[in-house]
C-alpha positions in Angstrom: -15.1 -77.4 -19.8 -17.3 -75.9 -22.5 -18.6 -78.3 -25.3 -19.0 -76.8 -28.7 -22.0 -77.7 -31.0 -19.6 -79.6 -33.3 -18.3 -81.7 -30.4 -21.8 -82.6 -29.3 -22.9 -83.8 -32.7 -25.6 -86.5 -32.6 -25.1 -86.9 -28.9 -26.9 -83.6 -28.4 -30.1 -85.3 -29.4 -30.4 -87.0 -26.0 -29.7 -83.8 -24.2 -32.4 -82.0 -26.2 -34.8 -84.9 -25.6 -34.2 -84.6 -21.9 -34.7 -80.8 -21.9 -37.9 -81.1 -24.0 -39.3 -83.9 -21.8 -38.5 -82.4 -18.5 -38.9 -78.7 -19.4 -35.6 -78.1 -17.6 -32.5 -76.7 -19.3 -29.6 -78.6 -17.6 -26.9 -76.9 -19.8 -26.4 -74.4 -17.0 -25.0 -77.1 -14.7 -21.3 -76.4 -13.9 -20.9 -79.6 -11.8 -20.7 -78.0 -8.3 -22.0 -81.3 -6.9 -24.3 -79.8 -4.4 -27.1 -82.0 -5.8 -25.2 -85.1 -5.0 -23.9 -83.9 -1.7 -27.4 -83.3 -0.4 -29.2 -86.3 -1.9 -30.5 -88.6 0.8 -30.5 -91.6 -1.4 -27.1 -91.0 -3.2 -25.6 -94.0 -1.4 -28.0 -96.4 -3.2 -27.4 -94.8 -6.6 -25.1 -96.2 -9.3 -24.7 -92.7 -10.9 -24.8 -89.6 -8.6 -27.1 -86.8 -9.6 -24.3 -84.5 -10.9 -22.9 -87.5 -12.9 -26.4 -88.1 -14.4 -26.3 -84.6 -15.8 -22.8 -85.1 -17.2 -23.7 -88.4 -18.8 -26.7 -86.7 -20.4 -24.4 -84.0 -21.8 -22.1 -86.7 -23.2 -25.1 -88.3 -24.9 -24.9 -91.6 -23.0 -28.6 -92.4 -23.3 -28.5 -96.1 -22.5 -26.3 -95.6 -19.5 -28.6 -93.0 -18.0 -31.9 -94.6 -18.9 -30.7 -98.0 -17.8 -29.4 -96.8 -14.5 -30.8 -97.5 -11.0 -30.5 -93.9 -10.1 -33.4 -92.6 -12.1 -35.7 -95.1 -10.3 -34.2 -94.7 -6.8 -34.6 -90.9 -6.8 -37.1 -90.1 -4.1 -38.1 -86.8 -5.8 -37.6 -85.0 -2.5 -36.3 -81.9 -4.3 -33.3 -81.5 -2.1 -31.1 -81.4 -5.2 -33.3 -78.7 -6.8 -33.3 -76.5 -3.7 -29.5 -76.7 -3.4 -28.7 -75.9 -7.0 -27.2 -72.5 -7.4 -28.5 -72.3 -11.0 -32.0 -73.3 -10.0 -32.0 -76.5 -12.0 -35.0 -78.6 -11.0 -33.2 -81.8 -11.1 -36.0 -83.8 -9.5 -38.1 -82.8 -12.5 -35.3 -84.0 -14.8 -35.3 -87.4 -13.0 -39.0 -87.7 -13.6 -38.5 -86.9 -17.2 -35.8 -89.5 -17.5 -38.2 -92.1 -16.0 -40.7 -91.2 -18.7 -38.1 -91.5 -21.4 -36.9 -94.8 -20.1 -40.4 -96.2 -20.1 -41.1 -94.9 -23.6 -37.8 -96.2 -25.0 -38.3 -99.7 -23.9 -35.1 -99.8 -21.9 -35.6 -102.1 -19.0 -35.5 -100.5 -15.6 -32.5 -101.4 -13.5 -34.9 -101.5 -10.5 -37.6 -103.8 -11.9 -40.2 -103.3 -9.1 -40.2 -99.5 -9.0 -41.9 -98.9 -12.4 -44.5 -101.6 -11.3 -45.0 -99.7 -8.1 -45.4 -96.4 -10.0 -48.1 -98.0 -12.2 -49.9 -99.5 -9.2 -49.8 -96.1 -7.4 -51.3 -94.3 -10.4 -53.9 -97.0 -10.9 -54.9 -96.5 -7.3 -55.3 -92.8 -7.7 -57.2 -93.2 -11.0 -59.7 -95.6 -9.5 -60.4 -93.8 -6.2 -59.3 -90.2 -6.6 -56.5 -90.7 -4.0 -54.1 -93.3 -2.8 -55.8 -96.2 -1.0 -53.0 -98.2 0.6 -54.6 -101.6 0.6 -55.6 -101.5 -3.1 -52.1 -100.2 -3.9 -50.5 -103.1 -2.1 -52.8 -105.6 -3.7 -52.2 -104.2 -7.2 -48.5 -104.2 -6.6 -48.4 -107.8 -5.3 -50.6 -109.1 -8.2 -48.2 -107.5 -10.7 -45.0 -108.7 -9.0 -46.3 -112.1 -7.9 -44.3 -111.7 -4.7 -47.2 -112.2 -2.3 -45.4 -113.0 0.9 -42.6 -110.4 0.9 -43.4 -107.9 3.6 -46.5 -109.8 4.7 -45.5 -109.4 8.4 -45.1 -105.6 8.0 -48.4 -105.4 6.2 -50.2 -107.2 9.0 -48.6 -105.0 11.6 -49.6 -101.9 9.7 -53.2 -103.2 9.4 -53.4 -104.0 13.1 -52.2 -100.5 14.0 -54.9 -99.0 11.8 -52.4 -97.7 9.1 -54.1 -99.6 6.3 -57.9 -99.2 5.9 -60.0 -101.9 4.2 -62.2 -99.4 2.4 -60.9 -96.3 0.7 -62.1 -93.0 2.3 -64.7 -91.0 0.5 -63.2 -88.3 -1.7 -64.7 -85.4 -3.5 -63.4 -84.7 -7.0 -62.9 -88.3 -8.0 -64.4 -87.6 -11.5 -62.1 -84.6 -11.9 -59.0 -86.8 -11.1 -60.2 -89.4 -13.7 -60.6 -86.6 -16.2 -57.0 -85.5 -15.6 -55.8 -89.0 -16.3 -58.0 -89.3 -19.4 -56.7 -85.9 -20.7 -53.1 -86.9 -20.2 -53.6 -90.2 -22.0 -55.2 -88.3 -25.0 -52.2 -86.0 -25.1 -54.1 -82.9 -24.0 -51.9 -82.4 -20.9 -48.1 -82.3 -21.0 
């Protein structure tokens, strides 16, 4: 069903914001549902990927930005690969997460944005992900120190978690990328 400009009205502002933030024009979506059919985490989502696009088109900003789906998305790109119109939906979901954080709408999955922040902090400080510092940052922010402690100990014993981060070249360059992004020089 085609929506006219008059029918979209102010609702179109959310659609345009999503397109601008993600760099992906989702207006080509004709709801074939291939994105939802292939999504490995669709069963945990409250709004399926094709429904997210439809809700954006209807201008339902709070429903989309407050959904669990945008935080549960694994960014595996299965949806993007399956789309017959080459809509990079994984990129749209990333843009929606940015919009949600900037808008102040609380995340339906409270720990996921905290994990994202801890993940990026780990990369910023060492130039790559260091699992132990990532876990420590995440646990300090969530104050849930004992959850998964048994799994953490098992991973440590098997050598999956290193005490010291490995040496990495290009750490200064990675920090420069973060600095440029924070200054607005990188989109």
